[in-house]
N, C-alpha and C positions, 0 to 999 in steps of 0.2 A: 716593631713586630718583631716578634722571636719566634722562631718555628723549631719542631721537633721532627725526626723523621724515623719512619720503621717501613721494613719491607715485609713481605710474606709471599711464599710460595703455594702456588696450587696448581693441579693437573685439572684442565678442562677441555671439552669438546667445544666446536661450533661449525658453523657455515657462513659464509658471506653472500646473501643473495645478491645477483646481479655481477658479481665478480668476473672478470675476464679470462681470470687465471685459474690454478687450481684449487684457490680457496674457496671456490664456489662447491667444492664436495666436502662431505663430512669428514674432519679432522680434528685432531686436538694437539695443545700446547702445555709446555711445562711454564704456565706464567709466573712471571714475578711481578708483583704489584708494589709499588711505591707510595706511601702515604705521607703527605707533608702537612702536620696538623700545626697553625698558628694560635698566638694569644697576645693581645694586647699588653698583658703584663704576664711576669712570672709569679707562679704561687708563692707561700710563704717559705717553701723550703728550696725555691731557686729554679723551677721546671715548667716548662709549658704544659705538659702534661706527662704523667708516669707512663715510661715505656710500657710497662704492663697494662695500663688502662688502654692505650690504643691497639696493643693485642686485643684485649678483652672486647672493645667496641667494635674494631674494624677486621682485625686479622681473622678473629673468630667468626666474625660474619662471613667472612669469605668462605671458609672452612664448612661453615653450616649451610649456605645457599650455593656455593658455584663448586667445591672442590669436588673432583670426581662426577662431574654432572655434566650435561649437554646444554649450552644455550641455543635457544633456537627462537628467531624472530616471530612475533605473534602473526605476521603477514606472511610468511615464509610458504610458498605453496606444498613443502613438503611435510609440513606440521602436522596434518591429521594423519598421515601414513606413519610417520614417527610415533605418535603418539601410540597408535595400534601394537608397535613392536617395544617401545620401551619409554612407556608414560613416566615412570617413577623416576627416570633419571634425566628427564628433561625439565629445563628450566625456562618458561616462556617469559620473553623479555619485550618491552614495548620499542625496541630499537633494532636495527640490524647490527647483529654481534660484532663490529669492528673493534679493534683496539681502542680505537678513538670514543665512540660510543660508549663502551665501557667504562672507561676512564670518565668521561662527561657523567654518566649515570651514577658512578661511585661517589663523586664530588656533588653532585645536584640533588641526589634524591636519597641515597644511602647515608652518606655521612649526617647530614642535618639530623636524621633521626638517630643515628647511633651516638651522637656525639651530644645530644640535648642534655642541657644540665652541666655541662662541663666547662663552659665560658670559653671553648675552643671551636675552631672549626678548620674543615680541610680545605687547603686552600690549593694543593695541588696533587694530581694521582698521576704516575706514570705506569702504563702497562707494557712490561715488554712481552712480547710473544715469544721471543729468541734473544740470544745475547746481541744480536746485531740490529734488531728489528722492536721499535717500539713507539708507543705515541703517547702524549702527556696533555693531560688539560688541567689548566691553570684558572682560579677563580679571583 
């Protein structure tokens, strides 16, 4: 197996339901999200997948769906009130939006749809909330 990697930066808000510290409050991050794409064989040119295709399929998905939005869990008790205030900027997700859950969702749900037809798969996603703090999901 051989892999290609690309990262993308977005700004996005969230809150972590049940968090014991300040992450329970509404806040945001300048996220850096790393994608590692794998293929069993290189293409005829010698690539896993052209970096521009990774950008088009995964990075632009982040731009369109998460950048400058607020991720909120569908079970968050604040959901209804936030929808009244700013519904168009909310992205309702089926998970508590921790870095770990975001990485897992990108690998398990988003990437299979986005990479369909490429003969590649996303095997690792690292979500950096800060330069010091990140979570990685590997498949």
